[in-house]
C-alpha positions as CSV (number, residue, x, y, z in Angstrom):
1,M,37.7,82.3,88.1
2,Q,40.9,80.2,88.8
3,E,41.0,78.7,92.1
4,D,44.3,78.9,94.4
5,T,45.9,76.3,95.3
6,Q,49.1,77.6,97.3
7,L,49.2,76.7,100.7
8,S,48.8,79.5,103.6
9,N,52.2,79.7,105.8
10,Q,50.3,78.7,108.5
11,Q,49.5,75.7,106.4
12,K,53.1,74.3,106.1
13,R,53.8,74.8,109.3
14,Y,51.3,72.4,110.2
15,V,52.6,69.8,107.0
16,M,56.2,70.1,108.3
17,M,54.8,69.5,112.1
18,M,52.7,66.2,110.7
19,A,55.9,65.5,109.0
20,D,58.3,65.8,111.9
21,A,56.3,63.7,114.1
22,L,56.2,60.6,111.4
23,I,59.4,60.9,111.0
24,L,60.2,60.7,114.8
25,V,58.2,58.1,115.2
26,G,59.4,56.0,112.5
27,T,63.2,57.2,113.4
28,L,62.1,55.4,117.5
29,W,60.9,52.4,115.6
30,A,63.9,52.1,113.4
31,S,66.7,52.5,116.2
32,V,64.8,49.7,117.6
33,A,65.3,47.4,114.7
34,L,68.5,48.2,114.8
35,R,68.9,47.6,118.1
36,Y,67.8,44.5,117.8
37,G,68.4,43.4,114.1
38,D,65.0,42.1,113.2
39,I,62.8,44.6,111.4
40,Y,60.2,42.5,112.8
41,K,60.5,42.8,116.2
42,D,57.1,42.9,118.4
43,V,57.5,46.5,119.8
44,G,54.0,45.8,121.9
45,A,54.4,46.2,125.0
46,F,55.9,49.9,124.4
47,W,54.1,51.0,121.6
48,W,53.2,53.8,123.4
49,L,56.6,55.3,123.3
50,F,56.3,56.6,120.0
51,P,53.5,59.3,120.2
52,V,55.8,60.6,122.9
53,A,58.6,61.0,121.2
54,G,56.9,62.6,118.3
55,V,54.8,64.6,120.3
56,V,57.3,65.8,122.3
57,G,59.5,66.4,119.5
58,V,57.4,68.7,117.9
59,A,56.5,70.5,120.9
60,A,60.1,71.4,121.6
61,F,60.5,71.8,117.9
62,A,57.6,74.8,117.5
63,K,59.1,76.4,121.1
64,L,62.2,76.4,119.8
65,G,61.5,78.4,116.6
66,L,62.4,75.5,113.9
67,Y,59.1,76.1,112.3
68,R,59.7,79.9,112.0
69,A,62.1,79.5,109.3
70,I,61.5,79.2,105.9
71,V,62.8,75.9,104.1
72,R,64.0,77.4,101.4
73,Y,66.4,79.7,103.0
74,I,67.6,77.6,105.8
75,G,70.4,77.4,106.5
76,P,73.2,75.7,108.7
77,S,72.6,77.8,111.8
78,S,69.1,76.7,112.2
79,M,70.1,73.0,112.6
80,L,71.2,73.9,116.2
81,P,67.4,74.2,117.1
82,V,67.0,70.7,115.2
83,I,69.7,69.3,117.3
84,Q,67.7,70.5,120.8
85,G,64.7,69.1,119.7
86,V,65.8,66.0,119.4
87,T,67.7,65.8,122.5
88,I,64.5,66.9,124.4
89,A,62.7,64.8,122.7
90,T,65.6,61.9,123.0
91,V,65.7,62.4,126.9
92,V,61.9,62.3,127.5
93,V,61.6,59.3,125.9
94,S,64.5,57.6,128.1
95,M,62.9,59.4,131.1
96,V,59.6,58.1,130.3
97,A,60.9,54.9,129.5
98,F,63.0,54.2,132.5
99,L,60.2,55.4,135.0
100,S,57.5,53.0,134.0
101,G,59.8,50.4,134.2
102,E,59.0,48.9,130.5
103,E,61.8,46.7,131.1
104,S,61.5,45.4,127.2
105,F,62.8,48.4,125.9
106,P,66.5,48.7,124.5
107,R,68.5,50.7,126.5
108,S,70.6,51.7,123.6
109,A,67.3,52.3,121.4
110,P,67.5,56.1,122.5
111,M,71.4,56.8,121.2
112,I,70.3,55.8,118.3
113,F,67.2,57.7,117.7
114,W,69.2,60.6,118.4
115,F,71.5,60.0,115.7
116,V,68.9,59.3,112.9
117,S,66.5,61.6,114.2
118,I,68.8,64.4,113.5
119,M,69.9,63.7,110.2
120,M,66.1,62.9,108.9
121,I,64.7,65.7,110.1
122,G,67.7,68.0,110.0
123,G,69.5,66.6,106.4
124,G,66.1,66.5,105.3
125,R,65.7,70.3,105.6
126,L,68.8,71.0,104.0
127,M,67.6,68.4,100.7
128,V,64.9,70.9,100.2
129,R,66.9,73.8,100.8
130,A,70.0,72.2,98.4
131,Y,67.0,71.5,95.9
132,F,65.8,75.4,95.5
133,Y,69.3,76.5,95.4
134,G,69.7,74.8,92.4
135,L,72.0,71.8,93.4
136,F,70.1,68.9,91.6
137,N,67.3,70.4,89.5
138,N,69.4,73.5,87.6
139,Y,73.1,73.6,87.8
140,L,73.8,73.0,84.6
141,Q,72.0,76.1,83.7
142,R,73.7,78.7,86.4
143,E,76.7,81.0,85.8
144,P,79.4,79.3,87.5
145,V,80.8,82.1,89.1
146,A,83.4,83.8,91.4
147,I,82.9,85.6,94.7
148,Y,86.1,88.1,95.0
149,G,85.9,89.2,99.1
150,A,85.2,86.6,101.6
151,G,84.0,89.5,104.4
152,E,80.1,90.5,104.9
153,S,79.0,91.8,101.8
154,G,80.9,88.4,100.1
155,A,78.8,86.2,102.5
156,Q,75.7,87.9,101.7
157,L,76.0,88.7,98.1
158,S,76.7,84.1,98.2
159,I,73.3,83.7,99.9
160,T,71.5,85.3,97.6
161,L,73.0,84.2,94.4
162,L,72.3,80.5,95.7
163,N,68.6,81.2,96.4
164,G,68.9,82.9,93.2
165,T,68.4,81.1,89.7
166,E,71.2,82.9,87.3
167,Y,74.0,82.3,89.0
168,M,76.2,79.8,91.5
169,P,78.9,80.7,93.4
170,V,81.9,78.1,93.6
171,A,84.7,80.2,94.9
172,F,85.7,82.9,97.1
173,I,88.8,84.5,96.5
174,D,89.8,87.2,99.2
175,D,93.8,88.1,99.5
176,D,93.6,87.1,103.6
177,R,95.0,84.5,104.0
178,S,93.7,83.4,107.6
179,L,90.7,82.6,105.1
180,R,92.9,81.0,103.0
181,R,90.9,76.8,102.5
182,N,87.9,78.0,104.6
183,T,84.5,77.7,103.8
184,I,81.7,79.7,103.8
185,H,77.9,78.4,103.0
186,G,79.4,75.5,101.3
187,I,82.0,77.7,99.1
188,R,85.8,77.7,99.7
189,V,88.2,80.2,99.8
190,Y,90.8,80.5,97.7
191,G,94.1,82.9,97.6
192,A,94.2,85.7,93.9
193,D,97.2,83.2,93.0
194,H,94.5,80.1,92.0
195,I,92.4,82.0,90.0
196,G,93.7,81.1,86.7
197,R,93.9,78.0,88.0
198,L,89.8,78.0,89.1
199,V,88.6,79.7,85.9
200,N,90.2,76.4,84.1
201,E,89.0,74.3,86.5
202,F,85.1,75.7,87.1
203,G,84.8,77.0,83.6
204,I,84.4,80.9,85.7
205,G,83.4,83.8,83.7
206,R,82.6,86.3,85.7
207,I,84.3,87.2,88.7
208,L,81.6,89.7,90.9
209,L,83.8,92.0,93.3
210,A,82.3,92.4,96.9
211,V,84.9,94.5,98.4
212,P,83.1,97.7,99.4
213,S,85.5,98.8,102.0
214,A,88.8,98.8,99.3
215,T,90.0,102.0,98.5
216,P,90.8,103.3,95.2
217,E,94.2,102.1,95.0
218,Q,93.3,98.7,96.1
219,R,90.5,98.2,93.9
220,G,92.6,99.4,91.1
221,R,95.1,96.8,92.0
222,I,92.3,94.0,92.5
223,L,91.4,95.0,88.6
224,N,94.6,94.9,87.3
225,H,95.5,91.6,88.3
226,L,92.2,90.0,87.3
227,S,92.3,92.2,83.6
228,E,95.7,89.6,83.1
229,L,92.6,87.3,82.5
230,P,89.4,87.4,80.0
231,I,87.1,87.2,82.9
232,Q,84.3,89.7,82.9
233,I,84.1,91.6,86.3
234,S,81.0,92.8,88.0
235,T,80.3,94.7,91.3
236,V,77.9,94.9,94.4
237,P,76.3,98.2,96.2
238,D,78.6,99.1,99.1
239,I,77.4,97.4,102.8
240,R,76.7,100.8,104.1
241,A,73.9,101.4,101.0
242,L,73.0,98.1,102.1
243,I,72.4,98.5,105.4
244,G,70.6,100.9,105.3
245,G,68.4,99.8,102.6
246,K,69.1,101.9,99.5
247,A,70.3,99.3,97.7
248,S,69.8,95.2,97.6
249,V,72.9,92.4,97.4
250,A,71.1,91.4,94.4
251,E,71.8,94.2,92.1
252,V,74.9,93.3,90.4
253,E,75.9,96.0,87.6
254,E,79.2,96.2,85.2
255,I,82.3,97.8,87.1
256,D,83.5,100.9,87.1
257,I,86.1,100.8,84.2
258,S,87.5,104.2,86.1
259,D,88.7,101.8,89.1
260,L,91.6,100.9,86.6
261,L,93.0,103.9,87.9
262,G,93.2,103.1,91.1
263,R,93.6,106.7,92.8
264,D,93.0,107.2,96.1
265,M,91.2,110.2,96.7
266,V,92.6,112.7,98.9
267,P,89.8,113.7,100.9
268,P,88.4,117.0,100.0
269,D,88.8,119.8,102.9
270,A,85.4,120.7,103.1
271,A,86.3,124.0,105.4
272,L,88.2,125.3,102.0
273,I,85.1,124.8,99.7
274,R,82.8,126.2,102.2
275,S,84.5,129.1,102.6
276,S,83.9,130.0,99.0
277,I,80.8,128.2,98.3
278,E,78.4,128.7,101.2
279,G,75.7,131.1,101.6
280,K,77.5,132.4,97.3
281,S,75.7,133.3,94.4
282,I,77.4,131.4,91.6
283,L,77.4,131.2,88.4
284,I,78.3,128.2,85.8
285,T,78.6,127.9,82.2
286,G,78.8,124.8,80.5
287,A,76.8,123.4,83.1
288,G,75.4,120.6,81.3
289,G,78.6,119.0,80.4
290,T,80.6,116.5,82.1
291,I,82.6,118.5,84.0
292,G,80.7,121.5,84.2
293,S,77.2,119.5,85.8
294,E,79.5,117.9,87.7
295,L,81.1,121.0,89.7
296,C,77.0,121.5,90.2
297,R,76.4,118.5,91.9
298,K,79.6,118.9,94.3
299,I,78.8,122.6,94.7
300,L,75.2,121.9,95.5
301,Q,76.5,120.2,99.1
302,F,77.7,123.0,100.8
303,N,74.8,124.6,100.1
304,P,75.5,127.6,98.1
305,R,72.7,130.4,97.9
306,R,72.3,130.1,94.3
307,L,73.2,128.1,91.7
308,V,72.7,129.1,88.2
309,L,73.2,127.4,84.9
310,F,74.1,128.3,82.0
311,D,74.3,126.8,78.7
312,N,73.7,126.9,74.9
313,S,72.7,123.6,74.7
314,E,68.8,122.7,75.3
315,L,69.1,118.8,75.7
316,A,71.8,119.2,78.1
317,L,70.2,121.6,80.6
318,Y,67.4,120.3,80.7
319,S,68.9,116.9,81.7
320,I,70.7,118.3,84.5
321,E,67.8,119.8,85.7
322,L,65.5,117.2,85.5
323,E,68.3,115.2,87.2
324,L,69.0,118.3,90.1
325,A,65.2,119.2,90.9
326,A,65.2,116.5,93.2
327,N,67.5,117.3,95.8
328,D,65.9,118.3,98.8
329,S,68.5,121.5,98.9
330,D,67.2,125.1,100.3
331,T,70.1,126.5,97.1
332,E,67.5,128.7,94.3
333,L,68.6,127.0,91.2
334,D,68.3,128.5,87.9
335,F,68.0,127.2,84.8
336,L,69.3,130.0,81.7
337,L,70.0,129.2,78.1
338,G,72.7,131.4,75.8
339,S,75.7,132.0,74.8
340,V,79.5,133.0,75.9
341,L,80.1,134.8,73.3
342,N,76.4,137.1,74.0
343,K,78.7,139.7,76.8
344,D,75.2,141.6,76.9
345,H,73.7,138.4,78.3
346,L,76.2,137.4,80.5
347,S,76.5,140.7,82.3
348,M,73.0,141.0,82.4
349,V,72.6,137.6,84.1
350,M,75.5,138.8,86.6
351,D,74.0,141.6,87.7
352,D,70.5,140.3,87.6
353,F,71.3,137.5,90.4
354,S,74.0,139.3,91.9
355,I,77.1,136.6,90.9
356,Q,79.7,136.5,93.2
357,I,81.2,133.2,91.9
358,V,81.7,132.2,88.2
359,Y,83.0,128.6,86.7
360,H,83.6,129.3,83.1
361,A,83.3,125.8,81.9
362,A,82.2,126.1,78.7
363,A,84.3,125.6,75.1
364,Y,84.6,123.4,72.8
365,K,87.0,120.2,74.2
366,H,86.9,117.4,70.6
367,V,90.3,118.1,69.2
368,S,89.5,116.6,66.2
369,M,85.7,118.1,65.7
370,V,87.8,122.4,66.4
371,E,90.1,121.1,63.6
372,R,87.9,120.7,60.8
373,N,85.6,123.7,62.4
374,I,88.5,126.5,63.2
375,I,87.1,129.7,62.5
376,E,83.9,128.7,65.3
377,G,86.4,127.1,67.5
378,V,88.4,129.7,68.0
379,R,85.5,132.1,68.5
380,N,84.5,129.8,70.9
381,N,87.1,129.4,73.2
382,V,88.2,132.7,72.9
383,L,86.0,134.7,72.7
384,G,84.2,133.6,74.7
385,T,86.7,133.4,77.8
386,W,87.0,137.0,77.2
387,C,83.4,137.9,76.9
388,V,82.7,135.8,80.4
389,A,86.2,137.4,81.5
390,Q,84.4,140.9,80.8
391,A,81.3,140.6,82.7
392,A,82.8,139.9,85.8
393,N,85.1,142.4,85.5
394,E,82.3,144.5,85.2
395,N,80.5,144.0,87.3
396,H,82.4,142.6,90.2
397,T,82.2,139.5,90.8
398,E,84.5,137.6,93.7
399,K,86.0,135.1,91.5
400,L,86.6,133.8,88.6
401,V,87.7,130.3,87.8
402,L,89.0,129.1,84.2
403,I,88.5,125.4,83.7
404,S,91.7,124.5,81.4
405,T,93.1,121.2,79.6
406,D,96.5,119.4,79.2
407,K,96.4,120.4,75.3
408,A,96.6,124.2,76.2
409,V,100.8,122.6,76.7
410,R,103.1,123.4,73.8
411,A,99.8,123.1,71.4
412,T,99.4,120.9,68.3
413,S,96.2,121.5,67.8
414,V,93.8,124.6,67.3
415,M,91.2,123.6,70.5
416,G,94.9,123.4,72.2
417,A,96.0,126.9,70.7
418,S,92.3,128.4,71.8
419,K,92.3,127.1,75.8
420,R,95.8,128.7,75.4
421,L,94.8,131.7,75.0
422,A,92.0,131.3,76.8
423,E,94.6,131.2,79.7
424,L,96.2,134.1,79.0
425,I,93.2,136.4,78.9
426,I,92.4,134.9,82.7
427,Q,96.3,136.3,83.3
428,S,96.2,139.6,81.6
429,F,92.9,140.1,83.7
430,A,93.8,139.4,86.5
431,T,96.6,142.5,85.9
432,Q,93.8,144.5,86.1
433,T,91.5,144.4,88.0
434,A,91.8,143.9,92.7
435,D,87.9,143.4,92.7
436,T,88.4,140.4,90.3
437,Q,89.9,136.7,91.1
438,Y,90.7,135.8,88.1
439,C,92.4,132.2,88.0
440,M,93.1,129.0,85.8
441,V,93.0,124.9,86.6
442,R,94.1,122.9,83.9
443,F,93.8,118.9,84.2
444,G,94.0,115.9,81.5
445,N,90.9,113.9,80.1
446,V,88.0,112.9,82.2
447,L,86.9,109.7,82.0
448,G,83.4,109.2,81.1
449,S,83.2,112.4,79.2
450,S,81.3,112.3,76.5
451,G,84.1,112.8,74.6
452,S,86.5,110.6,76.6
453,I,87.9,106.8,75.2
454,L,85.7,105.5,78.2
455,P,82.1,104.8,76.2
456,L,83.6,104.5,72.7
457,F,85.8,101.6,73.7
458,K,82.4,100.5,75.5
459,R,80.6,100.4,72.3
460,Q,82.5,98.9,70.4
461,I,83.4,95.8,72.4
462,E,79.6,95.8,73.0
463,Q,79.8,95.8,69.2
464,G,81.7,92.8,68.6
465,G,84.7,95.5,67.9
466,P,87.3,96.5,67.2
467,V,88.6,98.9,69.4
468,T,89.8,101.5,67.4
469,L,93.7,103.7,68.6
470,T,95.4,105.9,67.1
471,H,98.8,104.8,67.9
472,K,100.1,101.8,69.8
473,D,102.6,103.7,72.1
474,A,100.1,107.0,73.3
475,S,99.4,107.5,76.4
476,R,96.9,110.4,78.3
477,F,96.3,111.8,81.4
478,F,93.1,110.4,82.9
479,M,90.9,111.9,85.9
480,T,87.6,110.7,87.0
481,S,84.6,114.0,86.9
482,S,84.0,113.6,90.2
483,E,87.8,114.0,91.9
484,A,88.4,116.6,89.2
485,A,85.2,118.6,90.3
486,E,86.1,118.6,93.7
487,L,89.8,119.8,93.0
488,V,88.4,122.9,91.0
489,I,86.0,123.8,93.3
490,Q,89.1,123.6,96.0
491,A,91.8,125.3,93.9
492,G,89.4,128.0,92.8
493,A,89.2,128.7,96.9
494,M,93.1,129.4,96.9
495,G,92.8,131.5,94.1
496,V,94.0,135.2,94.9
497,G,94.6,137.0,91.1
498,G,96.2,135.4,88.5
499,D,96.7,131.7,89.9
500,L,97.4,129.0,87.2
501,F,96.8,125.5,88.9
502,V,97.5,122.5,88.0
503,L,96.0,119.3,89.3
504,D,98.4,115.7,89.9
505,M,96.8,113.4,87.6
506,G,99.4,111.1,88.7
507,E,101.2,109.2,85.6
508,P,100.0,108.6,82.7
509,V,98.1,105.8,80.9
510,R,98.8,104.0,78.0
511,I,95.9,103.8,76.3
512,Q,96.8,100.8,74.7
513,D,97.3,98.8,77.8
514,F,93.9,100.5,79.0
515,A,92.1,99.4,76.0
516,E,92.9,95.5,76.3
517,R,92.6,95.5,80.1
518,M,88.8,97.0,79.0
519,I,88.7,93.6,76.4
520,H,89.3,91.1,79.2
521,L,87.3,92.9,82.0
522,H,84.5,92.1,79.1
523,G,85.4,88.6,79.2
524,K,87.2,88.7,75.6
525,N,89.7,87.7,74.5
526,V,92.4,90.5,72.6
527,K,92.0,88.9,69.0
528,A,95.7,88.3,67.6
529,P,96.5,89.2,63.9
530,N,95.6,86.3,61.7
531,D,93.6,84.9,64.3
532,V,90.1,83.3,62.8
533,E,90.0,80.5,65.8
534,H,88.5,82.4,68.7
535,K,86.8,84.7,66.5
536,E,83.6,84.5,68.0
537,N,85.1,85.9,71.6
538,S,87.6,87.9,70.6
539,I,87.8,91.6,70.2
540,E,90.1,92.9,67.0
541,I,92.4,96.5,68.3
542,S,92.9,98.6,65.1
543,Y,95.3,101.4,64.6
544,I,93.5,104.6,62.5
545,G,96.9,106.9,63.0
546,L,97.1,110.2,64.6
547,Y,94.6,113.0,64.3
548,P,95.0,115.8,62.7
549,G,96.3,118.2,65.5
550,E,96.7,115.3,68.1
551,K,99.9,115.2,70.3
552,L,101.2,111.6,71.3
553,H,102.0,112.3,74.4
554,E,100.0,115.0,76.7
555,E,101.9,117.2,79.2
556,L,100.5,119.4,82.2
557,I,102.8,122.4,82.8
558,I,105.2,125.1,80.6
559,G,108.8,124.6,81.9
560,E,110.2,123.9,86.1
561,N,108.3,126.7,87.9
562,V,106.2,125.3,90.2
563,T,105.1,124.9,93.6
564,G,103.3,122.8,96.2
565,T,100.0,124.1,97.1
566,Q,97.9,123.3,100.6
567,H,96.4,120.6,99.1
568,P,99.0,117.4,98.0
569,K,97.2,117.6,94.5
570,I,97.2,120.7,93.5
571,M,100.0,122.5,92.4
572,R,100.5,125.8,91.4
573,A,102.7,126.7,87.8
574,E,104.5,130.3,87.1
575,E,104.3,130.2,83.4
576,D,105.0,133.8,80.9
577,Y,101.3,136.0,79.9
578,L,101.1,138.8,77.7
579,D,100.2,142.1,79.2
580,F,96.3,143.3,79.0
581,E,96.5,145.6,75.9
582,T,98.4,142.7,73.4
583,V,95.5,140.6,74.3
584,K,93.0,142.8,74.3
585,T,94.3,143.9,70.6
586,M,94.1,140.2,70.0
587,C,90.8,139.7,71.0
588,A,89.4,142.6,68.8
589,R,91.5,141.5,66.1
590,L,90.0,137.8,66.2
591,Q,86.4,139.2,66.6
592,V,86.9,140.8,63.2
593,A,88.6,137.6,61.8
594,C,85.9,135.4,62.8
595,K,83.6,137.5,61.6
596,G,84.4,137.7,58.5
597,A,85.6,134.2,58.2
598,D,89.0,136.0,58.0
599,Y,91.0,132.2,58.1
600,L,94.8,133.6,57.3
601,T,94.1,136.4,60.2
602,V,93.2,134.1,63.0
603,K,95.8,132.2,62.3
604,E,98.1,134.7,62.4
605,I,96.9,135.6,65.8
606,L,97.1,132.4,67.5
607,E,100.9,131.8,65.9
608,Q,101.6,134.8,67.4
609,A,100.3,134.4,70.4
610,I,101.8,131.2,71.1
611,P,104.5,131.2,69.2
612,A,106.1,127.8,68.8
613,F,101.9,126.8,67.1
614,T,101.1,126.4,64.1
615,I,98.4,125.2,62.1
616,H,99.5,122.8,60.0
617,D,96.6,121.6,58.0
618,E,93.7,123.6,57.9
619,K,92.3,122.3,54.8
620,I,90.2,119.7,57.2
621,D,88.0,122.8,58.1
622,P,85.6,122.1,55.2
623,V,84.2,125.4,55.0
624,L,88.1,126.4,54.5
625,N,88.5,123.8,51.5
626,I,85.8,125.3,50.3
627,E,86.5,128.8,50.2
628,Q,90.1,127.3,48.4
629,R,88.0,125.5,46.0
630,K,86.9,128.5,45.2
631,H,90.7,130.8,45.1
632,D,92.7,127.3,43.3
633,P,90.3,124.5,42.6
634,D,93.7,122.2,41.8
635,N,94.9,122.3,45.4
636,V,92.4,120.6,47.6
637,T,92.4,118.4,50.2
638,P,90.4,115.3,49.9
639,I,88.1,115.7,53.4
640,N,89.0,112.5,55.6
641,K,85.5,111.1,56.4
642,D,87.1,108.4,59.0
643,I,87.8,111.3,61.4
């Protein structure tokens, strides 16, 4: 068994005490020698003053708590007990020498002793601290970083990094002009306008964002400024999480790219949400999806009586079950597998669980995927919505909220057309019953969802590129899933029947700008055409062309008949709709056509319901392509494998 050679904390304190005593004795002797200018000066007449300095000094240090401080973590504040202890030792030595009448002891020696002792004892500790911080042994091996934010979080982060072995903080960056040119733990504070110079001067490749109190708008502004340089950005936890012990300053993590949106969140109206959630029995279709799962998380915060999660994906439902199983809510949770196309099953679920509120989030939403699977896309999105609406009507649920999309506006894709027809279904049901309030919420892309550009671009950047864009001028509306879910619940709470709510998505974002910022924030350069010099640290952007049915720019509203609501980010739109009997007939025909894979009838119904829409090229659908090949083998379009 290997012998433990490590000293205990108590043993280390004794060693420090002995070292300090010897230093005090030595510095008093050195003070006398400096006074006389002779290191061989005979001190025999007052030799007994040397142990007095050592004993009194160590006793004072112990009383002042100097030996309770761990040397490797000692800070500038620990110099105070050093100064106080040396001062006490100096006064005692002077008084003892005076009272003893020892005239050979030089009267100026105590002052020299005071200065030299502070330098030796205090400086020695700071040298040990500097050693552990890596200023001597591993400075060149540590990555130089800058800390954006010279507040409390930034100061704590700098101490943690200085004690570590991976990063070396070389500069603070802060927008507060009053902090400029100050130093925090020996690190100077600079303004944001110096970032470019600091990157070149110190070789900074990473900036740690330590501004937890900043608003989303402020964080967005900071990140947009930083994204102009190829610097990797990381962040630290919120100071409240640090104080509460839920996180550590050392938990440096990758920046949330959604912060680039810089959207200021409007605090949710808790009373409005609670009125439609608390104590209710709620069903969410598509509960395993991005919006469906986020709706579950938000709804659980307002204590519904029961939450039924309904999805046809076993994996998605299992994943959200694992996540929500750990919640300490009193809400009854039920996880049900099923298809929204099975109306009888839906009706049974609504009846057995006494469902009062339905959020219909289940849909096929990927434009290119639905273009390649037209029949199934229409069946799921259109007929699935009909089944949910009919089941809600039969069971007299209080409210049904449809989750829609901006692609339903002047649809150019089958997915968009199917969602627009789903909106028409909900609007038609709203005209038929007073028992159930039907409404819709329409919004754009959700960052971080399975089909969004964020995970795609991130994966492509991590693989070294290229980052693929459909078009250099393409733009989209973006919103985080958390904000979208909160607004959906609040919009649904305001619905009184047939309402079409449109969420304020802000300004559309140019996809190329977003891609370039992501590349820069990962510490990479955007590779210029024919650039071979920066190949290792550069990411190429390539253009693959718009997908079939994809728009260059998206819209949120058809027409201009839009009014505000009690929420600043939720609008109410008035748009044309079809009567119930027309919609009912269309859905009956669609059901027969989809069952028989009658593409021409499906196409006819979609184009009849949405006059401005037409399917431009059905031949990218593999099933329809095979059918075409059977009847006209000379007129077949090869399936685009790159889509």
